[in-house]
N, C-alpha and C positions, 0 to 999 in steps of 0.2 A: 094459316100455315106461315110460318117466319120466313122473311124474306131470304134467305141463306139457303131454303130448301125450294125455291120456284124454281123448278127447270124450265129452258127454254121449249121445250116439246116433251112428252112421257115418250120414254125408248122402254125398248125388248131387251131384255139382258140374257144373256149367258150364263150359267157357272161351272168352272172346271176346276173340281175339288170342293167337295162339300162337307168341310172338317168344322171344327169348332166356329171359327172365327166367322166363316160361309155362314155358319147356321145361325148363329147365336145373333152377329151382327151387321152381317155386309147384307145379306138379304132382306131382314125385317129394315136396312136402309133403304133399297130399293124399292120398297113398298112401302116407306114413310116418305120417299121423295117423289112418288107419283108414278112410280116406272112398275113392268110387270118383269118375272120372272118367267121366261119362256121355256129353256130348257137346262138342265144340270146333268153335268157328266162326271162319276165318279165309280173307279173300281170297286169299292169297298161296298157291300152286297147293305149292309149296316146305314151306310153314308144313304145310298140311295134310298132305303125305305123311309129314314126323316125326311130327304127331301120330299117323297109321297106324300106323308102327311102333310108337310108344312106347305106345299105348294100343287096342289089338286090339279089344278089347268095344266100344269107345265109339263112339258116331255121330260122323262128320266131315262138315261142310258148309261150303260158303262163304258162309253169308247165316245171319243170329242168329234169324230168325223159326222156324226148328226148334228151336232151342235151346229157345226161350220156349215153344212147345207140349209138350215135351217133359217129362211127367209125374214122370220118373224125377230131373230139376234141382229138387233142392230151393236151391241158392245157385247165382252166376254170379260167378263171376273176373275183371274186365274191367283185360284189358292190352292194350288198343289203345293207339295214339299219343295223346297227351293233348289233341286237337283232335276225337276222338270219342269220349270218354267218356261225354258229355253225352247223345247218340244211344244209345248203349247202355243209359246206367242209366236213363232216362227208357222205354226199350220194358222193360225187367227190371222196373221199378218198376209200369207197366201190368198186367204180367204174373203180378206178385206174388210175386217171386222176390225172395229177400236177395241182397245185391251185396256182393262184396269186390272194389272197385274200385283202383288201380293209382295211387302217387301220381304227381304232386301231382293233386289232385282234378279240376280241370281246367287248360284251356289258357290261360282267361278267368273273370275274376272272374265276371262275368256269366254264364259256363256253370254254374260251381261253384253260384251261387245260385239259378238252375232246378233243378240236380240235387238240391241239401235241400229246394226246395217240392216235388218231385216225389216224393220219397222221405215225408216228411211226409204229403201226401196219401194216396198209399198205406198209409203204415203199416208200409211193409217193413224188417227189419232192412239197416240200411248201414254199412260201415266202407268207410277209405282205409287202404290196405294198408302200415301202418308198422310192418312188420316189426321196427323195432330196438324198440318197446318189449313186444316178445315174447323178447328175447334174457336168456336166463337169468344174465348178468354184469349186467345193466341192471336187474333185477328185484331182483337180490341189492344193487346201488347205491342202488336206492330204499329198500328195507326199510333199510337201514343209518344211510339218510340223513334217514328217518322215525323213526329209534330213538336219532337223536341222537349217534351214531358222530364225526363232523365239528363239531358244535355245529351253530350258526347256517349256513348254507348263505349265502355272500358273491356269489359267482360261480361260473358255467359255461362256459368253452371249450372249444370244439369244433375242430378239424383234420379236413374229411372230403373230401378230394380226388383227382382220379384222371387219367388221360389219356385224353381224346377228342377224337381226329384227326378231321378233316375227312371219311375215307371209313372213321369206324368201324365195323364189323361184326362182329358172333361168329358168327351162324348163315350169313352171307355173302351175304343178300340183299341186299348193295350199295346200302341206301339208309338213310343215317344221320340219319333225321327229327327227333333232338335237337337238330341244328344247325339247323333249319330252325323261325325264329318261328313262323312262321302255325300249325305242328303241336303244337310244343314250349310255344308261348307264353313262352319266354325260353331261356338258356342253365343256365351253372350254379346260379344261385341257384333257379331254379323248380326245377329236377332234384333239386338234394343238401339245399339248404337247409330243404325241408321235412321231412325227417328228423331234423334238427337240432333243429328249433323244438317240433315234437313231440316228442322224446326230452326235453328239458327241460322243458316241461309234466308230462310223466309223472315224471322225476325228482321234481322238487320238488311236485305235486301242486298247482301252480297254473299259469296260463296266462301265457306272454309278452301283454305289451300292447303296448307301446309297442319299436318297431324303425326303425331308421335303415339305410342302406344303401349302398356306395358298388362299382360292377361296374367289370370292366376286359375289354376285348378286346386281349390284349397277346400271344398268341401262335398260337393259332388262327385259322386264314383264313376263318372264316365271319359271320354277321351278330347272330347270338347271344353274349352274355357268356359269355368263358371262364375268370372267375374272378370273385369277390364275399368283401370284408368286410362283415359284419354287428355290430351291436351294440342290444342291445335291454336289456328292465327287466320282468320279471315283476310279476303283480299285488302279489306279497309285499315286490317292492323289492328282490330278488337280480340281477344284471348276468348279462349274456349276450354270448357275444365268439365269433362261427362266421365261419372260412373255407372255403371251398367252391371247388373248383377243378375244370376240365378240362384243365390246361396244366401238373399236376402228374406227372412219369415217376413209373409204377407200382410201380418197384422203390425208389422214397425212402421212408422215414417219411410216413406219409400218412391215419392216422386214429388219432386221439387224442382222447380224452374225459376233460376234468380238470374236478374240483366240489370246491373250495375253501371250507372254513367257517372260524368264528369257531377252532375246536379241531383242526381236520387238515385232510387232503385225502385225495382218491378220484382215483385216474388208470387209466384203463383205454385200454388198447392194442391197437388191431387187433379192437376187436369191433363196430365200426362196419363194415355192408357185409352181404352176404349169407351168408358162410359163419359156422359156429358156430366158438367157441372165443374166444384173445385172454387178456388176463391184468388181473388188477385188483388197483392196490394201496393200501394205505392207511396213509398216513404221519400219526402223533399229533403233536401240539404242540410237543412233545418232540424231532420229529425221526426219531422210531423208525419204520421201515418193514415191513410183513409184507403177505405176501398176503390179499384179502377172501376168506373162502372164498366159492366157489360152487357151487350144487348144480346137477347135473346140466349140466354146463360146456358138453359135447357136444353138446349137444341143439340140433336145427337150430331157430333163431328162426321160418322160413317155417313148420315142420310146428307148432312150437307153435303161431303164429298160426292156422294152420287149424283146430287141435283148438279153442283157443277163441272163434273162429266160432262152431265147430259147439256148443259151449257157450252161447254169448250167444242162437242160434237155436233152442235147445231151451227155454230157461229165460225169455225174454221179456226177458234184460237189454239194457239199452241203456245203458249206461255205461261198458263196456269198449269197446265199438264205439259211436261217436257223429259223427251228421252236422255236427250243431251247432259242434262241438268242431271238426270236419274245415273245415268254413267259415271256421272263425275264424282259421286256420292260412293259408288261402287270402285272408284280408284283408291278415295281415301281408306276405303275400308281393308282394301289388298294391300295397300302402303303402310298402314296401321298394323297390320299382321306381319306383313315382310319385315317391317321396323323392329320386332319385339323378339330381343334374343331366345326366349322359352320357347319362339315359335318356327324357328329353324330348324 
């Protein structure tokens, strides 16, 4: 097992919301990290059936209460629609359960602030599931930047796009809640930009402090934005440029990460997203290019995230996962929407 997957101890997980991300990525990652799925909660019968097929030894419920009462559950992965995050996290905090919650933190800034307050009162470990922090390629890029490989970082450019039609569905539930402004809290900007904003902070070791955005509703016939362009600046003065979209055909090149510095550039292709792998290229100031060595490139970022969460739970680490840092990202999203004339 690669080092990034080694937990301090095996833990028992509960899963609240068994949609496609939980089914296809998070739950398999829990098992790959050497942990166990103890309880699954979902109000949708088809989701519960899928959970029973995948996790024969787990209790499968339609209500959160049995999960919270289960002493075998050390941590809860919350993967409900965004507007339900607050209730689930507050309930987990009251029960003393550690929480890994899907991004964005919540559908609204008000809910995110209430979640952060509940987590602080309870003293539990909380993290938002920014799996891109745990991709081995991004870890290698962070180390290379910190070692001065590209000189002083000046700008990060990210393209992170997909196609999300009005009837999009992976598991066949026929309910695309991501296109519902009440449940999602926004569109492509709310769903995809959190990964980019958090990744910028991870790569440079400093947060994005200023943000502005323009959104569009140009292709998809729904009420949320189907594309957005963001610009920002980090605390140290590096510039940030993000393009996120629900209107980009999946067959097109649509996942690219560039970090430009005073002495070179790092370019990552197809590292952002749920799958492992991709390619990172280093180009020096003379124009010579070569692959950047990445250890454990084939390791799942989801599995590495689950292992990291277990280590944080075992050691009391509150740096790798941080409610305060994630709340800052939510405030950036709120400011981005608030500053766009089209969203007023």
